[in-house]
C-alpha positions in Angstrom: -2.4 -54.6 72.6 0.0 -52.8 75.0 2.9 -53.5 72.6 1.0 -51.9 69.7 0.0 -48.9 71.8 3.5 -48.3 73.1 4.8 -48.3 69.5 2.5 -45.6 68.4 3.9 -42.1 68.0 2.3 -38.9 66.8 -0.5 -36.6 67.7 -4.1 -37.6 68.0 -6.7 -35.8 66.0 -8.2 -34.0 69.0 -4.8 -32.5 70.0 -3.6 -29.1 69.0 -0.2 -27.7 70.1 -0.7 -24.3 68.6 -1.2 -21.5 71.2 -2.9 -18.3 69.9 -2.0 -14.9 71.3 -4.8 -12.8 72.7 -4.4 -10.5 69.7 -4.9 -13.3 67.2 -7.9 -14.6 69.1 -9.4 -11.1 68.9 -8.6 -10.2 65.3 -8.4 -13.5 63.4 -11.0 -16.1 62.5 -11.0 -19.2 64.8 -9.5 -22.3 63.2 -12.0 -24.0 60.8 -14.7 -21.4 61.6 -15.6 -20.9 57.9 -15.9 -23.3 54.9 -16.9 -21.0 52.1 -14.8 -18.3 50.4 -15.9 -16.2 47.5 -13.7 -13.7 45.7 -15.5 -10.8 43.8 -13.5 -8.8 41.2 -14.6 -5.2 41.3 -12.8 -2.8 39.0 -9.3 -1.2 38.8 -7.9 -4.4 40.4 -9.9 -3.9 43.6 -11.6 -7.0 45.2 -14.1 -8.1 47.8 -13.8 -11.5 49.6 -16.6 -13.1 51.6 -15.8 -15.9 54.1 -18.7 -17.7 55.6 -19.6 -20.6 57.8 -22.7 -21.3 55.8 -24.2 -19.7 52.7 -27.4 -18.9 54.5 -25.4 -16.5 56.7 -25.6 -14.0 53.9 -29.2 -13.4 54.9 -28.3 -12.7 58.5 -25.2 -10.5 57.9 -27.3 -7.6 56.7 -26.6 -5.1 53.9 -22.9 -5.1 53.1 -23.0 -1.5 51.7 -24.4 -0.3 55.1 -21.7 -2.2 57.0 -19.0 -0.5 54.9 -20.6 2.9 55.6 -20.6 2.3 59.3 -17.0 1.1 59.2 -15.9 4.2 57.3 -17.6 6.5 59.8 -15.8 4.7 62.7 -12.5 5.2 60.8 -12.9 9.0 60.5 -10.9 9.7 63.7 -7.9 7.7 62.3 -7.6 9.3 58.9 -4.4 11.1 59.8 -2.8 7.9 60.8 -3.7 6.4 57.4 -2.5 9.3 55.3 0.9 7.9 54.3 0.4 7.2 50.6 3.5 5.0 50.2 2.9 2.5 53.0 0.4 -0.2 52.6 -2.0 -1.0 55.4 -4.0 -3.8 56.9 -7.1 -2.9 59.0 -9.0 -5.4 61.1 -12.4 -4.3 62.3 -14.2 -6.6 64.7 -17.7 -6.4 66.1 -18.0 -8.9 68.9 -21.0 -10.6 70.4 -21.5 -7.7 72.8 -21.6 -5.3 69.9 -18.3 -3.8 70.9 -16.0 -2.6 68.1 -12.3 -3.3 68.1 -9.8 -2.0 65.5 -6.3 -3.1 64.7 -4.0 -1.1 62.3 -0.9 -2.4 60.7 1.2 -0.3 58.3 4.1 -1.7 56.2 6.8 0.3 54.6 8.3 -1.2 51.4 11.9 -2.4 51.6 12.5 -0.8 48.2 11.3 2.3 46.4 9.5 2.0 43.1 8.8 4.8 40.6 7.1 5.4 37.4 9.0 7.7 35.0 7.1 9.6 32.3 8.4 12.4 30.1 11.3 13.1 32.5 9.2 13.2 35.6 9.4 10.5 38.3 6.5 9.6 40.6 6.5 7.2 43.5 4.8 3.9 42.7 3.1 1.8 45.3 2.7 -1.9 44.3 0.9 -3.4 47.3 -2.8 -3.0 48.1 -4.4 -2.0 51.3 -6.5 -4.7 53.0 -9.6 -4.1 55.1 -11.2 -7.0 57.1 -14.6 -6.8 58.7 -15.2 -9.6 61.2 -18.4 -10.5 63.0 -20.2 -13.2 64.8 -23.8 -14.4 64.2 -25.7 -16.1 67.1 -26.4 -19.8 66.9 -29.7 -20.9 65.5 -31.6 -23.1 68.0 -30.1 -25.1 70.8 -27.6 -27.1 68.7 -24.4 -25.7 67.1 -22.4 -22.7 68.0 -22.1 -19.2 66.7 -21.2 -18.5 63.1 -18.2 -16.4 62.3 -17.8 -14.4 59.1 -15.2 -12.1 57.5 -15.7 -9.6 54.7 -12.4 -8.4 53.2 -11.6 -5.7 50.7 -8.3 -5.4 48.8 -8.0 -1.9 47.6 -5.3 0.0 45.7 -5.9 2.7 48.3 -7.9 2.6 51.5 -10.0 5.7 50.6 -11.3 4.0 47.4 -13.6 1.8 49.4 -16.2 4.5 49.9 -17.0 4.6 46.2 -18.1 1.0 46.2 -20.7 1.4 48.9 -23.3 2.4 46.4 -25.4 -0.8 46.2 -23.0 -2.9 44.1 -21.5 -4.8 47.1 -24.9 -6.0 48.3 -25.8 -6.9 44.7 -22.8 -9.2 44.5 -23.8 -10.8 47.8 -27.3 -11.3 46.5 -26.0 -13.0 43.3 -23.9 -15.4 45.4 -26.8 -16.2 47.7 -29.2 -16.9 44.8 -26.9 -18.4 42.2 -24.2 -20.4 44.1 -26.0 -23.7 43.3 -26.0 -22.8 39.5 -23.2 -24.0 37.2 -19.6 -23.0 37.8 -16.8 -23.1 35.1 -13.1 -23.6 35.5 -10.9 -20.7 34.4 -7.5 -20.8 32.8 -6.0 -20.0 36.3 -7.5 -23.1 37.7 -10.2 -21.3 39.8 -13.9 -21.9 39.5 -16.1 -19.0 38.3 -19.8 -18.6 38.7 -21.2 -18.9 35.2 -24.0 -16.4 36.0 -21.5 -13.7 37.0 -17.9 -14.5 36.2 -16.6 -11.7 38.4 -17.3 -14.1 41.3 -14.9 -17.0 41.8 -13.8 -19.6 44.3 -11.0 -22.1 44.8 -13.6 -24.8 44.2 -17.2 -25.0 43.1 -19.7 -23.1 45.3 -16.8 -21.4 47.1 -15.6 -24.3 49.1 -12.0 -23.9 49.9 -11.1 -26.8 52.3 -12.8 -29.6 50.6 -10.5 -32.7 50.7 -9.2 -34.3 47.5 -10.5 -37.7 46.2 -7.9 -40.4 46.5 -7.3 -44.1 46.4 -5.3 -45.6 49.2 -3.7 -49.0 49.8 -4.2 -50.5 53.2 -1.5 -52.7 54.8 -1.8 -53.4 58.5 -1.9 -55.7 61.4 -4.5 -56.3 64.0 -5.6 -58.2 67.0 -9.1 -59.2 68.0 -10.9 -61.5 70.4 -13.2 -64.3 69.4 -15.0 -66.2 72.2 -12.1 -67.1 74.5 -9.4 -66.7 71.8 -7.1 -63.7 70.9 -6.3 -63.7 67.3 -3.6 -61.6 65.5 -4.1 -60.8 61.9 -2.6 -59.2 58.8 -4.6 -57.1 56.4 -4.2 -56.0 52.7 -6.6 -54.0 50.7 -7.6 -50.8 49.0 -9.8 -47.9 50.1 -11.3 -45.1 48.0 -12.1 -41.7 49.6 -14.2 -39.3 47.6 -16.2 -36.1 48.3 -19.7 -34.9 47.3 -19.6 -31.1 46.8 -23.1 -30.9 45.4 -24.9 -30.0 48.6 -24.5 -27.1 51.0 -22.2 -29.2 53.2 -19.4 -31.3 51.6 -19.8 -34.9 52.4 -17.0 -37.4 52.3 -17.3 -41.1 51.7 -15.1 -44.2 52.2 -15.5 -47.4 50.3 -12.9 -50.2 50.7 -12.3 -53.9 50.2 -9.9 -55.6 52.6 -8.5 -59.1 52.7 -7.6 -60.2 56.2 -6.1 -63.4 57.5 -6.6 -64.3 61.2 -4.3 -66.7 63.1 -5.6 -68.9 65.9 -3.5 -71.3 67.9 -4.6 -74.6 69.4 -3.6 -78.2 69.9 -4.5 -80.6 67.1 -5.8 -84.1 67.6 -2.3 -85.4 68.3 -1.7 -82.8 71.0 0.8 -80.8 68.9 0.5 -77.0 68.8 -0.8 -75.8 65.5 -1.6 -72.5 63.8 -4.9 -72.2 62.1 -5.5 -69.5 59.4 -9.0 -68.2 58.7 -9.5 -65.4 56.1 -12.2 -62.8 55.8 -13.0 -60.5 52.9 -14.4 -57.3 54.3 -16.4 -54.5 52.7 -16.1 -51.1 54.4 -18.4 -48.1 53.9 -18.4 -44.8 55.7 -19.7 -41.2 55.4 -19.7 -37.9 57.2 -19.2 -34.2 56.7 -15.8 -33.4 55.3 -13.2 -32.0 57.6 -10.1 -30.1 56.5 -7.5 -32.3 55.1 -5.4 -32.9 52.0 -4.8 -35.7 49.6 -3.7 -38.9 51.2 -5.0 -38.0 54.7 -7.7 -40.3 56.0 -10.8 -38.4 57.1 -12.6 -38.8 60.4 -16.0 -39.9 59.4 -19.1 -39.9 61.6 -20.4 -43.3 60.5 -18.4 -46.3 59.3 -19.7 -49.9 58.9 -17.8 -53.0 57.8 -19.1 -56.4 56.8 -16.7 -59.3 56.5 -17.4 -62.8 55.2 -15.3 -65.9 56.0 -13.9 -67.1 52.7 -11.3 -69.5 54.1 -12.1 -71.8 57.1 -9.4 -73.7 58.9 -10.3 -75.7 62.0 -13.6 -75.7 64.0 -13.3 -72.1 65.4 -15.8 -70.5 63.0 -19.0 -71.9 61.7 -19.5 -72.1 57.9 -21.0 -68.9 56.4 -19.6 -66.8 59.3 -20.0 -63.0 59.0 -18.4 -60.2 61.0 -20.2 -56.9 61.4 -18.4 -53.9 62.7 -19.7 -50.4 63.5 -18.8 -47.5 65.7 -15.2 -47.4 64.6 -12.9 -45.0 66.6 -9.9 -43.6 64.6 -6.8 -42.3 66.3 -3.4 -40.9 65.3 -4.4 -39.6 61.8 -6.5 -42.7 61.2 -3.6 -45.1 61.5 -5.0 -46.7 64.6 -8.6 -48.0 64.8 -10.7 -49.6 67.4 -13.9 -51.3 66.2 -16.6 -53.2 68.1 -17.8 -56.3 66.1 -20.4 -59.0 66.1 -19.6 -62.5 64.7 -22.6 -64.6 63.5 -23.4 -67.2 60.9 -26.3 -67.4 58.4 -29.1 -65.0 59.5 -27.7 -63.8 62.9 -27.4 -67.2 64.5 -24.9 -67.7 67.3 -24.1 -64.0 67.7 -20.7 -63.4 69.5 -19.5 -59.9 70.4 -15.8 -58.9 70.0 -13.5 -56.0 69.6 -10.7 -55.3 67.0 -7.6 -53.2 67.3 -6.1 -52.3 63.9 -2.8 -50.6 63.0 -2.2 -49.4 59.5 1.1 -48.5 57.9 
């Protein structure tokens, strides 16, 4: 076990080497704070984007048109600073838990100059949009869970165009998302998913999920070591595991189903006193489930519940009884799922001669 542990390199799931600046902590969303992202096409190329921790938060955010009007009132003292028509701007506007408002301005000057020429006259042309980001925090509901963060973003040809949209249409789009997000979505030619009831509303995936993991089939090759009674037994494993996601509910669920063939090696003296290796093989079915976490194709998820059931298909020696089963649960995954520790119970027939044990597995 020490040799296996010493050979492991990498970073455990709970570790994070990134250090955020105070500015980023103030004006950016916390990592993995939101799971839903809806893009709303307005007109003239202008857009609104909603980022939410849960779809029900739309009921608690309040009227979006009213939020925009309050924001524009707070921006009135800064209008001179935003008057440069050729620069494009990013404005971050945060209302924290103490109801304090914080604003960050960024202005970017294009590296090149663009013009539109018509009938001998040339006019400066700005190609980038202004972006406005309204961030807020909603209190936790009940004793469990933490606060919910949200961000409402606007991408405008010009900052001062935003006021014209605060006429009821922004809240109407939010209402449609809230009421229709579970209705059918269709895939557009650009690969995005569009709400069938209002195709000005789109998302990277159905229902606005943007970090749902991909389904994939993986092949498992690994080694392990486990104890059985007073024996320590190394093993080799070969099998296949399928990971797939269910995006039909309000929370994406991810599932694992796998079938593993494993050969265990036990060492003892035979009847003549010579050292002999005994091989016993298990066929193991693995099932797991849990809320999906951010991850891409080929990355094993960290599931909340995993159970395995193995059956002895090849018996060598008198170590295991006939019809022996091995039940495992409470699996702990480390180092991107490559290393696993699993408590197990060995028994035969209907839970006769129950023997506890623990397995350490290393996948490649």
